[in-house]
C-alpha positions in Angstrom: -56.6 -8.3 -35.5 -53.5 -8.3 -33.4 -54.5 -7.9 -29.6 -52.9 -4.8 -28.2 -50.5 -5.6 -25.2 -52.1 -5.0 -21.8 -50.8 -1.8 -20.2 -50.4 -1.5 -16.6 -52.8 0.6 -14.4 -51.5 4.0 -13.5 -51.3 5.6 -10.2 -53.9 8.1 -8.9 -52.8 11.1 -11.2 -52.3 11.2 -15.2 -50.1 13.3 -16.9 -46.5 14.7 -16.2 -46.0 17.0 -13.4 -44.5 20.4 -14.0 -42.3 22.4 -11.8 -39.6 24.8 -12.0 -36.3 25.7 -10.1 -33.8 28.5 -9.7 -30.0 28.3 -10.3 -29.6 26.7 -6.9 -32.2 24.0 -7.2 -35.0 25.6 -5.2 -38.4 25.2 -6.2 -40.0 28.5 -7.7 -43.1 27.0 -9.4 -45.4 24.0 -8.7 -48.2 22.6 -10.5 -51.1 20.8 -9.2 -49.9 17.5 -11.0 -46.6 17.9 -9.1 -48.6 18.3 -5.8 -50.4 14.9 -6.6 -47.2 13.2 -7.8 -45.1 14.3 -4.8 -47.9 14.2 -2.0 -47.0 17.7 -1.2 -48.9 21.1 -1.7 -47.5 23.9 -3.3 -47.1 25.8 0.3 -45.0 22.9 1.4 -42.7 22.8 -1.8 -42.2 26.4 -3.0 -38.7 27.5 -1.7 -37.5 24.2 -0.8 -34.5 22.8 -2.6 -35.5 19.7 -4.9 -32.9 17.5 -3.2 -35.1 17.8 0.0 -38.2 16.0 -1.5 -35.9 12.9 -2.5 -36.1 9.6 -0.5 -32.3 9.0 -0.6 -29.4 11.0 0.3 -27.1 9.2 -2.1 -29.3 10.8 -4.9 -28.8 14.6 -3.9 -25.6 14.6 -6.3 -28.0 14.0 -9.2 -29.8 17.2 -8.8 -26.0 18.9 -9.0 -25.6 16.9 -12.0 -28.7 18.1 -13.6 -28.0 21.9 -12.8 -24.5 21.5 -14.4 -26.2 20.2 -17.4 -28.7 23.0 -17.5 -26.0 25.5 -17.0 -24.2 24.1 -20.1 -27.5 24.6 -21.9 -27.9 20.8 -22.0 -30.9 18.9 -21.1 -30.7 16.0 -18.3 -32.9 13.0 -17.8 -32.9 10.4 -14.8 -34.9 8.5 -12.5 -35.0 9.6 -8.8 -37.0 8.3 -5.7 -39.2 10.9 -4.2 -41.0 10.7 -0.8 -44.3 12.3 -0.2 -45.5 14.0 3.1 -47.3 10.6 3.7 -43.8 8.9 3.7 -44.0 6.3 0.7 -41.2 6.4 -1.9 -41.9 6.1 -5.4 -39.7 6.3 -8.5 -40.2 9.4 -10.8 -38.7 9.9 -14.1 -37.3 13.7 -14.4 -36.6 15.8 -17.4 -34.7 18.7 -17.2 -34.5 21.7 -19.8 -33.1 25.1 -19.5 -35.7 27.7 -19.2 -36.7 29.8 -22.1 -38.9 32.9 -21.9 -39.3 32.2 -18.3 -39.1 34.9 -15.5 -35.7 35.9 -14.2 -35.9 33.7 -11.3 -36.7 30.5 -13.3 -33.2 28.4 -14.2 -34.8 25.2 -15.4 -38.0 23.7 -16.3 -38.5 20.4 -14.9 -41.1 17.6 -15.9 -41.6 14.6 -13.6 -43.5 11.6 -14.6 -44.3 8.8 -12.2 -43.3 5.0 -12.9 -45.9 2.6 -11.8 -45.4 1.7 -8.3 -41.9 2.1 -6.6 -40.1 -0.4 -9.2 -42.2 0.1 -12.5 -43.8 -2.4 -14.4 -42.1 -1.8 -17.4 -45.1 -0.2 -19.1 -45.4 3.2 -20.7 -42.1 4.5 -18.9 -40.3 1.0 -19.1 -37.7 1.8 -21.2 -36.7 5.2 -20.1 -36.6 3.6 -16.4 -34.4 0.9 -17.7 -32.1 3.1 -19.5 -32.1 5.6 -16.7 -31.2 2.7 -14.2 -28.4 1.4 -16.4 -27.0 4.8 -17.4 -26.7 5.3 -13.5 -25.2 2.1 -13.0 -22.5 2.8 -15.8 -21.4 6.1 -14.2 -21.5 4.8 -10.5 -20.4 1.2 -10.5 -16.7 0.8 -10.7 -15.6 4.1 -10.0 -12.5 2.8 -8.1 -10.7 -0.3 -8.7 -11.8 -1.7 -5.2 -13.8 -5.0 -4.8 -15.7 -3.8 -1.7 -16.6 -0.3 -3.1 -17.8 -1.8 -6.4 -20.0 -4.2 -4.4 -21.4 -1.1 -2.3 -22.1 1.2 -5.6 -23.7 -1.8 -7.1 -26.5 -2.5 -4.1 -26.9 1.4 -3.8 -28.1 1.6 -7.5 -30.2 -1.4 -7.2 -31.9 -0.3 -3.7 -34.7 0.7 -3.6 -35.5 1.2 -7.3 -35.1 -2.4 -8.4 -35.4 -4.2 -4.8 -36.2 -3.6 -1.1 -32.8 -5.1 -0.3 -29.9 -6.4 -2.1 -26.7 -8.4 -1.1 -23.6 -9.2 -3.3 -21.9 -12.5 -2.4 -18.3 -13.4 -3.9 -16.1 -16.4 -3.7 -14.0 -15.9 -0.6 -10.8 -16.9 -2.7 -11.6 -13.7 -5.1 -11.1 -11.6 -2.0 -8.4 -13.7 0.0 -6.1 -14.7 -2.8 -7.2 -12.6 -5.6 -7.7 -15.7 -7.7 -10.7 -16.9 -9.8 -12.5 -20.2 -8.7 -10.9 -23.5 -9.9 -13.7 -24.4 -11.7 -16.2 -22.5 -13.8 -18.9 -23.0 -11.4 -18.2 -24.3 -7.9 -21.2 -23.9 -5.2 -19.2 -25.8 -2.3 -16.5 -22.8 -2.4 -17.1 -20.5 0.7 -18.7 -17.1 -0.3 -18.5 -13.8 1.4 -21.2 -11.2 1.6 -19.4 -7.9 0.4 -22.2 -5.5 0.5 -25.8 -5.0 1.6 -28.4 -2.6 0.5 -31.6 -2.0 2.5 -34.5 0.4 1.7 -35.8 2.5 4.7 -39.0 0.5 4.3 -37.2 -2.6 5.2 -36.9 -3.6 9.0 -34.1 -2.4 10.9 -33.1 -5.9 11.8 -32.2 -6.9 8.2 -28.8 -5.7 8.6 -28.1 -7.7 11.9 -29.7 -10.8 10.0 -27.4 -10.5 6.7 -24.0 -8.8 8.1 -21.7 -7.7 5.7 -18.3 -9.9 5.6 -20.3 -13.0 6.8 -18.4 -16.3 5.0 -20.4 -19.4 4.4 -20.4 -22.4 2.3 -23.5 -23.0 0.3 -25.4 -26.2 0.6 -26.5 -27.8 -2.7 -30.0 -27.7 -1.6 -30.1 -23.9 -1.5 -31.3 -21.7 -4.7 -27.8 -19.9 -4.1 -25.9 -22.9 -4.9 -28.1 -23.7 -7.8 -27.5 -20.2 -9.3 -23.7 -20.8 -8.8 -23.8 -24.2 -10.3 -26.1 -23.3 -13.2 -24.6 -20.0 -14.0 -28.2 -18.9 -14.6 -30.6 -16.5 -12.7 -33.2 -18.2 -10.3 -36.5 -16.4 -9.7 -39.0 -17.2 -6.9 -42.0 -15.2 -7.0 -42.8 -15.8 -3.3 -40.6 -17.8 -1.1 -42.6 -20.4 0.7 -42.1 -20.7 4.4 -40.6 -24.2 4.4 -37.8 -22.8 2.1 -37.2 -19.6 4.1 -37.0 -21.5 7.3 -34.3 -23.8 5.7 -32.5 -20.8 4.4 -32.9 -18.7 7.4 -32.0 -21.3 10.2 -29.9 -24.2 8.5 -27.6 -21.8 6.0 -27.7 -18.4 7.9 -28.5 -20.0 11.3 -30.8 -16.9 12.5 -34.3 -16.8 13.5 -34.5 -13.5 12.2 -33.3 -14.3 8.7 -36.2 -16.9 8.3 -38.7 -14.3 9.5 -37.7 -11.5 7.2 -37.5 -13.9 4.2 -40.7 -15.6 4.6 -42.9 -15.0 1.5 -40.7 -12.4 0.1 -40.1 -12.3 -3.6 -36.6 -13.8 -4.4 -34.1 -13.1 -7.4 -30.8 -14.4 -7.6 -28.3 -13.4 -10.4 -24.8 -14.8 -11.0 -21.8 -12.8 -11.4 -19.8 -14.1 -14.3 -16.4 -13.1 -15.9 -13.7 -14.8 -17.8 -16.2 -17.8 -18.1 -16.4 -18.3 -14.3 -18.9 -17.4 -11.6 -17.5 -15.2 -9.3 -20.4 -15.1 -6.9 -24.1 -13.8 -7.1 -26.6 -10.9 -6.5 -29.4 -11.5 -4.1 -32.4 -9.5 -4.6 -35.5 -9.4 -2.3 -38.8 -7.5 -2.2 -41.4 -7.6 0.9 -44.6 -9.7 0.4 -46.7 -6.8 0.3 -44.6 -5.4 -2.9 -45.1 -6.4 -6.4 -43.0 -9.6 -7.1 -40.2 -9.9 -9.6 -41.1 -10.4 -13.0 -38.9 -11.6 -16.1 -38.3 -8.0 -17.0 -36.8 -7.6 -13.7 -34.5 -10.5 -14.4 -33.2 -9.1 -17.4 -32.2 -5.7 -16.1 -30.7 -7.4 -13.0 -28.6 -9.3 -15.3 -27.4 -6.5 -17.1 -26.6 -4.8 -13.9 -24.6 -8.2 -12.5 -22.7 -8.4 -15.9 -21.5 -4.7 -15.4 -20.6 -5.3 -11.7 -18.9 -8.5 -12.5 -16.7 -6.9 -15.1 -15.7 -4.3 -12.5 -15.1 -6.7 -9.8 -12.9 -8.7 -12.1 -11.0 -5.7 -13.1 -10.5 -4.7 -9.5 -9.4 -8.2 -8.7 -6.8 -8.2 -11.4 -5.8 -4.6 -10.1 -5.5 -6.1 -6.4 -3.6 -9.0 -7.6 -0.7 -7.0 -9.5 -0.5 -4.7 -6.7 -0.2 -7.5 -4.1 2.3 -9.3 -6.4 4.4 -6.0 -6.5 4.1 -5.4 -2.8 5.0 -8.9 -1.9 8.2 -8.6 -4.6 9.1 -5.2 -3.1 8.9 -6.0 0.6 10.6 -9.5 0.0 13.5 -7.6 -1.3 13.8 -5.1 1.7 15.9 -6.0 4.4 13.8 -7.5 7.6 16.4 -7.6 10.3 19.2 -5.0 10.1 22.1 -5.6 12.4 22.9 -2.8 14.8 26.3 -1.3 13.6 28.9 -0.5 16.4 28.6 3.0 17.3 25.4 3.7 15.7 21.8 3.6 16.5 19.5 2.8 13.8 15.7 3.3 13.0 13.9 2.9 9.8 10.4 3.2 8.3 9.0 1.9 4.8 5.6 2.7 3.6 4.4 1.4 0.3 2.4 3.8 -2.1 -1.2 4.4 -1.9 -2.0 2.7 -5.2 -0.6 0.2 -7.8 0.8 3.2 -9.9 3.1 4.2 -6.9 4.4 0.6 -6.1 7.9 0.8 -6.8 11.4 0.8 -6.0 12.3 2.5 -3.0 14.9 0.5 -0.9 17.3 1.3 2.0 20.0 -0.9 3.5 22.5 -1.2 6.5 25.5 -3.3 5.2 28.2 -4.4 7.7 32.0 -3.6 6.3 35.0 -4.9 7.6 36.6 -3.3 10.8 33.0 -2.9 12.4 32.2 -0.2 9.8 29.0 0.1 7.9 27.4 1.4 4.8 24.1 3.0 4.8 22.0 3.2 1.5 18.7 4.6 0.3 17.5 4.3 -3.2 14.6 5.0 -5.4 14.0 3.4 -8.7 11.9 5.8 -10.7 8.9 4.1 -12.4 6.2 2.0 -10.9 4.9 -1.6 -10.6 6.4 -4.9 -10.5 9.3 -3.9 -13.1 10.4 -1.0 -10.8 10.5 -3.5 -7.9 12.4 -6.0 -9.4 14.9 -3.3 -10.6 15.1 -2.2 -6.8 15.9 -5.7 -5.9 18.7 -6.1 -8.5 20.1 -2.9 -7.4 20.1 -3.6 -3.8 21.8 -7.0 -4.2 24.6 -5.2 -6.5 25.1 -2.6 -3.8 25.7 -5.6 -1.3 28.0 -7.1 -3.6 30.0 -3.9 -4.3 30.0 -3.0 -0.6 31.6 -6.4 0.2 34.5 -5.2 -1.9 34.9 -2.3 0.4 35.1 0.1 -2.4 34.8 4.0 -1.9 31.2 5.5 -2.1 31.9 7.1 -5.5 33.1 3.9 -7.0 30.1 2.0 -5.9 27.8 4.6 -7.5 29.7 4.3 -10.8 29.5 0.6 -10.8 25.8 0.9 -9.9 25.6 3.4 -12.8 27.2 0.8 -15.4 25.1 -1.9 -14.1 21.7 0.0 -14.5 22.4 0.3 -18.1 22.7 -3.4 -18.5 19.5 -4.1 -16.6 17.0 -1.7 -18.3 17.9 1.5 -20.3 14.6 2.6 -19.6 14.8 2.8 -15.9 16.8 5.2 -13.6 17.4 5.3 -10.0 18.6 7.9 -7.5 20.7 6.6 -4.6 22.8 8.1 -1.6 25.7 5.7 -0.5 27.5 6.4 2.8 30.3 4.6 4.8 30.8 5.2 8.6 34.0 4.3 10.6 32.9 4.2 14.4 36.4 4.7 15.6 37.1 7.9 14.2 33.3 8.7 13.7 34.2 9.6 10.0 31.6 9.4 7.2 32.1 9.2 3.5 29.3 10.0 1.0 28.4 10.1 -2.5 25.1 10.8 -4.1 23.2 10.0 -7.4 20.7 12.5 -7.9 18.8 11.6 -4.6 17.3 13.8 -1.9 20.4 15.2 0.2 20.8 13.8 3.8 19.8 16.1 6.8 21.7 16.3 10.0 20.2 17.0 13.4 22.8 18.5 15.8 23.2 17.4 19.5 22.1 21.0 19.9 18.7 20.3 18.1 19.7 22.5 15.0 19.5 20.9 11.7 21.5 21.3 8.4 21.3 19.8 4.9 24.8 18.2 4.0 26.3 20.0 1.0 27.0 17.0 -1.4 27.8 17.0 -5.0 24.3 16.1 -6.4 25.4 13.7 -9.3 23.1 12.5 -12.0 20.7 9.6 -11.2 21.8 6.1 -12.1 21.1 5.1 -15.8 20.9 8.8 -17.0 24.3 8.8 -18.7 26.0 6.2 -20.4 27.8 4.6 -17.5 30.8 7.0 -17.8 29.5 9.6 -15.4 31.8 10.7 -12.3 30.6 10.5 -8.6 32.5 12.3 -6.0 33.2 11.2 -2.5 32.9 14.0 0.5 34.2 13.0 3.9 33.2 14.6 7.1 33.2 13.9 10.9 30.0 14.1 13.0 30.0 14.6 16.6 28.5 12.1 19.1 25.0 12.6 19.4 24.2 13.8 15.8 21.5 12.1 13.6 22.0 11.5 10.2 18.6 11.3 8.1 18.0 9.7 4.7 15.0 9.3 3.0 13.4 9.1 -0.5 11.6 11.7 -2.3 8.0 10.1 -1.4 8.3 11.8 2.0 9.5 15.4 1.1 7.7 15.9 -2.2 3.9 15.5 -3.4 1.2 17.2 -5.6 0.6 19.9 -3.1 4.3 20.6 -2.0 7.6 20.7 -3.8 10.8 19.0 -3.0 12.4 22.4 -1.3 9.4 23.1 0.6 9.1 19.4 1.9 13.0 19.3 2.9 12.4 22.6 4.9 9.2 20.9 6.5 11.3 17.8 7.4 14.1 20.0 8.8 11.3 21.7 10.9 10.0 18.3 12.0 13.2 17.2 13.1 14.5 20.1 15.1 14.3 20.7 18.6 15.3 18.6 21.6 16.5 15.3 20.3 14.1 12.4 20.9 14.3 8.5 20.4 14.8 7.5 16.9 11.8 5.4 16.9 9.7 8.4 18.1 11.3 10.5 15.5 10.6 8.3 12.8 7.1 8.0 13.8 6.4 11.7 14.1 8.2 12.4 10.9 6.1 10.0 8.9 2.9 11.3 10.5 3.6 14.7 9.9 4.9 14.8 6.4 3.4 11.8 4.6 0.9 12.9 1.8 -2.9 12.0 2.5 -3.8 11.2 -1.0 -1.6 9.6 -4.2 1.3 8.7 -1.8 4.5 7.6 -3.3 6.7 5.1 -1.5 8.4 6.4 1.4 11.6 5.1 2.8 13.2 6.8 5.7 16.4 5.5 7.6 18.0 7.4 10.6 21.4 6.8 12.1 22.3 8.5 15.4 26.2 8.6 16.3 27.4 7.4 19.5 31.0 7.6 21.0 32.6 4.3 21.5 33.2 3.3 25.2 36.1 1.5 26.7 34.2 -1.8 26.8 33.8 -1.6 23.1 37.4 -0.5 21.8 40.7 -1.0 22.7 43.8 0.3 20.7 47.3 -0.5 21.3 50.4 0.6 19.3 53.4 -1.9 19.3 57.0 -1.8 17.9 57.7 -4.2 14.8 59.8 -6.8 16.7 59.3 -10.3 18.1 58.6 -9.4 21.8 55.6 -7.4 20.4 53.9 -10.9 19.8 54.0 -11.9 23.6 52.9 -8.5 24.7 49.8 -8.6 22.3 48.5 -12.0 23.4 48.8 -10.6 26.8 47.0 -7.6 25.9 44.2 -9.7 24.5 43.8 -11.9 27.5 43.4 -8.8 29.8 41.2 -6.9 27.5 38.7 -9.9 26.8 38.8 -10.6 30.7 37.8 -7.2 31.5 35.0 -7.4 28.7 33.6 -10.7 30.1 34.7 -12.8 27.2 37.4 -14.9 29.0 36.4 -17.8 27.3 37.2 -16.7 23.9 40.9 -15.2 25.0 42.7 -18.2 24.3 41.4 -18.3 20.6 41.5 -14.6 20.0 45.3 -14.7 21.7 46.3 -17.4 19.1 45.1 -15.6 16.2 46.8 -12.1 17.6 49.9 -14.1 17.6 49.7 -15.2 14.1 48.6 -11.7 13.0 51.2 -9.6 14.7 53.8 -12.3 13.9 53.0 -11.9 10.2 53.1 -7.9 10.6 56.5 -8.4 12.3 58.2 -10.5 9.6 56.6 -9.2 6.5 55.4 -5.7 7.4 57.0 -2.4 8.1 56.7 0.3 10.8 54.9 0.1 14.0 52.0 -2.2 14.5 48.4 -1.1 15.7 46.3 -3.7 17.3 42.8 -2.9 17.8 39.9 -4.8 19.3 36.4 -4.0 18.8 33.3 -5.7 20.3 30.0 -5.3 18.8 27.9 -8.2 17.7 31.0 -9.8 17.2 34.6 -9.6 18.4 36.6 -7.8 15.7 40.5 -7.9 15.7 42.7 -5.6 13.6 46.3 -5.7 13.0 47.6 -2.7 10.9 51.2 -2.0 9.5 52.6 0.6 6.9 53.4 -2.0 4.1 50.9 -2.1 1.0 51.8 -5.7 0.6 48.9 -8.2 1.3 49.7 -11.6 3.2 49.3 -14.3 0.8 47.1 -17.5 1.7 49.1 -20.4 0.8 49.0 -24.1 0.9 52.3 -24.9 2.4 54.5 -28.0 1.9 53.6 -30.7 4.6 57.2 -30.6 5.8 57.5 -26.9 5.9 57.7 -25.1 9.2 56.0 -21.8 8.3 53.2 -20.5 6.3 50.4 -21.9 8.0 49.4 -18.5 9.9 46.5 -17.6 7.4 45.2 -20.8 7.1 44.8 -21.1 10.9 43.0 -17.6 10.7 40.7 -18.9 8.0 39.7 -21.8 10.0 39.1 -20.2 13.3 37.5 -17.0 12.1 33.8 -16.1 11.2 35.0 -13.8 8.5 38.5 -12.4 7.8 40.1 -10.2 5.0 42.5 -7.6 4.1 41.8 -3.5 3.4 43.9 -1.0 2.2 44.0 2.4 4.3 45.9 5.6 3.1 49.2 4.5 5.1 49.2 1.0 4.7 46.9 -2.1 5.2 44.8 -3.7 7.7 44.3 -7.5 8.1 41.2 -8.3 10.4 39.3 -11.2 11.5 35.7 -11.7 13.3 34.9 -14.1 15.9 31.3 -14.8 17.1 30.4 -13.9 20.5 28.5 -16.9 21.9 28.7 -17.3 25.5 29.4 -13.9 27.2 30.9 -14.5 30.8 28.4 -13.7 33.5 29.2 -10.6 35.2 
């Protein structure tokens, strides 16, 4: 005859306990068996919320889950930890059923059945407890793609139902680099304690003895290393004093760790994913508690398998996000030059999650004649592809800016290029150029958020620009329009992407109105305005990328600009050279006067001989010295290689060899030949 398997002894009462609750979860009926199970007489239970009888706050939400299920005319099963008046916690299996034929107050009939001891011995209720714990693990572990939160959720599920204390150790490379360990098993690699769960019955010093975020290399003599190397669980029924002392003093280097581990029941379970060990879970029970058994090992392995899968998913998510952010940040400008006549401030915030990492960008591009182009754009879509497209568009915008094209032509060519890059992606963009001499702006917009103007008196306005279609919407043939305007000194131009003014809680019109309200009032420093704007308007949750660029107009001073009109006659060459020497001496740049004078002589001579009309000589001092010579002829000078015996034709060759940059640009009434000289050693004033 087959011997019937032995059953563990039950606790002091037999049979399930019955109770009833109303629709809010308050107890309206309390049986004698409930009083025995919960160690609480009826007078101490009736009228109390059932959640007040639970030992752990994190389980309170499960009462809400049960009430919701009953309201939908469904039952609910689960294991919760209850605490009697004596204070000792115990696990109990609850079954909730919709009330049938009960009095008006009764909403649900609840049956509670104790498991044996605080952890259960997998006797009569073993299957139910196991399924309940795994069910809870499935719903709670991995709620977000975050490694730290996943680790915390795992230890919260384990403690106190399976262990008095639990910690999760992960290879530090998984955290810092997002990479799997080099080898399938590697105990020598440093591990980091990501989470720690401790039951209320465990001494308070446990957390100090095993702090979260501690990093350690695991010596090969430790059971931790053995678990990582073999990729198998290690069960030690009772940790002997010698090994506990070695672990506490040699590994963790704390006397408290030794005292707390001595004679505890010890269970180590590896975290395996993609054929490699990511780390391990450490479970501990106090000496006076029941030791871990093989059934506990099987349950812990299932929990570890789920956690490892979630941790690996979070690792991959974090790695992809980190890659996209690195790509995006590497493609954004890091050191913007301060343009002549403008003060610049900017901010960039990446999205709050991977799905938002995308293609917001901004740029400040130097143009000939100390002019500047400001660009803000937003590639629609998210992830690495959007960031890569952003980088291509930013590079293309810089290339087109170097051609000194008008804004509408730049956007037109970007639109054509977008079709070639990726037909599935579109982008919005605003492109503006600024001339510091006349404080003139030229704008063109491709479906982008309109710019805001903060006037010197503190009032705000929205520039009325043709909206245009986003880049990539058409077939590369859409027309954009350039609008020109002049801003007064002290005015501030504000360009941003829609992540700042649009969110799930606020449409774009309301966001622009909020932006104008935030900007209005007495003008502040641009850095302060950027900080205030970001802090006030950025969404708290599900934030998209945010790019913000502010530019404040300043009037040029006599120490920054000098303009002279000369007749188109040979004496103008000598006069121009003298004006350059006098101006540079006044600016503290006497050391550059000879070189600049020689270059001006060549440019003015060329204008006298081949140009037409009066000649305008302009000197601009910013981060470089810019020399401009304008005349009314549209014919550009040609850079030639003269015959060795020829007496002329070397002027532009000289300019090319001496200048940092030089070029020719057309204007409405002629052309300008310009060159730049680096300001290396200003004279001491």
